[in-house]
C-alpha positions as CSV (number, residue, x, y, z in Angstrom):
1,M,-57.2,-36.2,-25.2
2,T,-55.9,-35.9,-28.7
3,T,-52.3,-35.2,-29.8
4,T,-53.2,-31.7,-30.6
5,G,-54.7,-31.2,-27.2
6,R,-51.6,-32.5,-25.5
7,R,-49.3,-30.3,-27.6
8,A,-51.5,-27.3,-26.7
9,L,-51.3,-28.2,-23.0
10,L,-47.6,-28.8,-23.2
11,T,-47.0,-25.5,-25.0
12,A,-49.2,-23.7,-22.4
13,G,-47.2,-25.3,-19.6
14,V,-43.8,-24.4,-21.0
15,S,-45.0,-20.8,-21.6
16,A,-46.3,-20.5,-18.1
17,A,-43.0,-21.9,-16.7
18,A,-41.0,-19.5,-18.8
19,T,-43.1,-16.6,-17.7
20,A,-42.6,-17.5,-14.1
21,V,-38.9,-17.8,-14.5
22,L,-38.6,-14.5,-16.2
23,A,-40.9,-12.8,-13.6
24,G,-38.6,-14.2,-10.9
25,C,-35.5,-12.8,-12.7
26,T,-37.0,-9.3,-13.3
27,S,-38.7,-8.8,-10.0
28,E,-37.4,-5.9,-8.0
29,A,-35.0,-6.7,-5.3
30,P,-35.7,-5.3,-1.8
31,G,-32.5,-3.1,-2.0
32,P,-28.8,-3.3,-2.7
33,R,-27.1,-6.5,-1.6
34,R,-25.4,-6.1,1.8
35,P,-21.8,-7.3,1.9
36,S,-21.3,-10.4,4.0
37,A,-19.2,-10.3,7.2
38,A,-16.3,-12.0,5.3
39,E,-16.5,-9.4,2.6
40,L,-16.4,-6.6,5.2
41,E,-13.5,-8.2,7.0
42,A,-11.6,-8.6,3.7
43,E,-12.2,-5.0,2.9
44,R,-11.0,-3.9,6.3
45,V,-7.8,-6.0,5.9
46,A,-7.2,-4.6,2.4
47,R,-7.6,-1.0,3.7
48,A,-5.2,-1.7,6.6
49,E,-2.7,-3.1,4.3
50,A,-3.0,-0.2,1.9
51,A,-2.5,2.2,4.7
52,L,0.5,0.3,5.9
53,R,2.0,0.3,2.4
54,L,1.3,4.0,2.1
55,R,3.1,4.7,5.4
56,S,6.1,2.5,4.4
57,V,6.4,4.1,0.9
58,T,6.1,7.6,2.4
59,A,8.9,6.8,4.9
60,S,11.2,5.6,2.1
61,R,10.3,8.4,-0.3
62,T,11.0,11.0,2.5
63,L,14.4,9.3,3.0
64,L,15.0,9.4,-0.7
65,E,14.3,13.1,-0.8
66,R,16.7,13.6,2.1
67,Y,19.4,11.8,0.1
68,D,18.7,14.1,-2.9
69,A,18.9,17.2,-0.8
70,T,22.1,16.1,0.8
71,L,23.6,15.3,-2.6
72,A,22.5,18.6,-3.9
73,A,24.1,20.5,-1.0
74,H,27.3,18.3,-1.0
75,P,28.1,17.0,-4.5
76,A,31.5,15.8,-3.2
77,L,29.7,13.1,-1.2
78,A,28.2,11.6,-4.4
79,P,30.7,8.7,-4.6
80,R,29.8,7.7,-1.0
81,L,26.1,8.3,-1.1
82,A,25.1,7.3,-4.7
83,P,25.0,3.5,-4.0
84,L,23.0,4.1,-0.8
85,R,20.6,6.4,-2.6
86,R,20.1,3.8,-5.4
87,S,19.3,1.2,-2.7
88,V,16.8,3.5,-1.0
89,A,15.1,4.2,-4.4
90,A,14.8,0.5,-5.0
91,H,13.3,0.0,-1.6
92,A,10.7,2.8,-2.2
93,K,9.7,1.1,-5.4
94,A,9.5,-2.4,-3.9
95,L,7.5,-1.2,-1.0
96,G,5.0,0.5,-3.3
97,E,4.5,-2.5,-5.6
98,G,1.0,-4.0,-5.1
99,G,-0.6,-0.6,-4.8
100,T,-1.3,1.8,-2.0
101,T,-4.9,2.4,-2.7
102,V,-8.0,0.3,-2.2
103,R,-11.3,0.7,-3.9
104,P,-14.1,0.5,-1.3
105,A,-16.7,-2.2,-1.8
106,T,-19.1,-0.2,0.3
107,A,-20.1,3.4,0.3
108,T,-18.5,4.4,3.6
109,P,-15.8,7.0,3.1
110,S,-15.3,7.2,6.8
111,A,-13.9,3.7,6.7
112,A,-10.6,4.8,5.3
113,P,-7.9,5.3,7.9
114,A,-6.9,8.9,8.5
115,S,-3.2,8.0,8.1
116,A,-3.9,6.8,4.5
117,T,-5.0,10.3,3.5
118,T,-2.0,12.2,5.0
119,S,0.8,13.3,2.7
120,P,4.5,13.8,3.5
121,D,5.9,17.2,4.2
122,P,6.4,18.8,0.7
123,T,9.6,20.6,1.8
124,P,12.5,18.5,3.2
125,A,14.5,19.9,6.1
126,P,17.4,22.0,5.0
127,V,20.8,20.3,4.8
128,T,23.5,21.7,7.0
129,G,26.6,23.2,5.3
130,D,29.0,20.9,7.1
131,P,29.4,17.6,5.2
132,L,30.1,15.5,8.4
133,A,27.0,16.9,10.1
134,A,25.0,16.3,6.9
135,L,26.1,12.7,7.0
136,E,24.9,12.5,10.6
137,E,21.6,14.0,9.7
138,L,21.2,11.5,6.9
139,A,22.1,8.6,9.2
140,A,19.4,9.9,11.6
141,A,16.9,9.9,8.7
142,E,17.9,6.3,7.8
143,R,17.5,5.3,11.4
144,T,14.0,6.9,11.6
145,A,12.9,5.1,8.4
146,A,14.3,1.8,9.6
147,D,12.5,2.2,12.9
148,A,9.2,2.9,11.1
149,H,9.6,-0.2,8.9
150,T,10.4,-2.3,12.0
151,A,7.4,-1.0,13.8
152,A,5.2,-1.9,10.8
153,L,6.2,-5.5,11.0
154,V,3.6,-6.2,13.7
155,T,0.6,-5.5,11.5
156,A,2.1,-6.4,8.1
157,P,0.9,-9.5,6.2
158,P,3.7,-12.2,6.0
159,E,5.0,-11.4,2.5
160,Y,5.1,-7.7,3.1
161,A,6.6,-8.2,6.6
162,R,9.6,-10.0,5.0
163,L,10.1,-7.1,2.6
164,L,9.8,-4.6,5.5
165,A,12.3,-6.6,7.6
166,S,14.8,-6.6,4.7
167,V,14.4,-2.8,4.1
168,A,14.7,-2.1,7.8
169,A,17.9,-4.2,8.0
170,A,19.3,-2.4,4.9
171,G,18.5,0.9,6.7
172,A,20.4,-0.2,9.8
173,A,23.4,-1.1,7.5
174,H,23.1,2.3,5.8
175,T,23.1,4.0,9.2
176,Y,26.3,2.1,10.1
177,L,28.0,3.0,6.8
178,L,27.0,6.7,7.2
179,T,28.4,6.9,10.8
180,E,30.7,4.2,12.1
181,G,31.7,2.8,8.7
182,A,33.2,6.2,7.9
183,R,35.5,6.0,10.9
184,A,36.7,2.5,10.2
């Protein structure tokens, strides 16, 4: 075989290999790629965490609305309630960091937990005209939020659980300051 023959054979071989590679790259796939079990589990965990964050943020925002309503009804309580309100606002912000929504990797809208789609009551409960009773109601709202954060500890990932525990402890302290602390 001559040099020209070898070059022609080599060129033909390279062309055939390139054609085979390109054909393999452009052939139609049998369908969309199915997520692996690990991907599905990661998505489930992310959805559960997003639902947990949404519930926690909602509880704190509802409490914050209660503070705002109480302050609007009883402006004379502002010196006492303003620091607690600022704390609750910081908690709501901290609990919401990291997002409360998850983009699904699969096209199964039914996979989202029902609690993730619920929204808080748009109208807060009316505040009583008696300032002491209003403080008691606010303390009860603090207790409810703290209990919700404590209950969420069981399913929270470690980092978020530490935050929830801190917020729940602060809520217990706020409850004390709103009730027993006023008598001391």
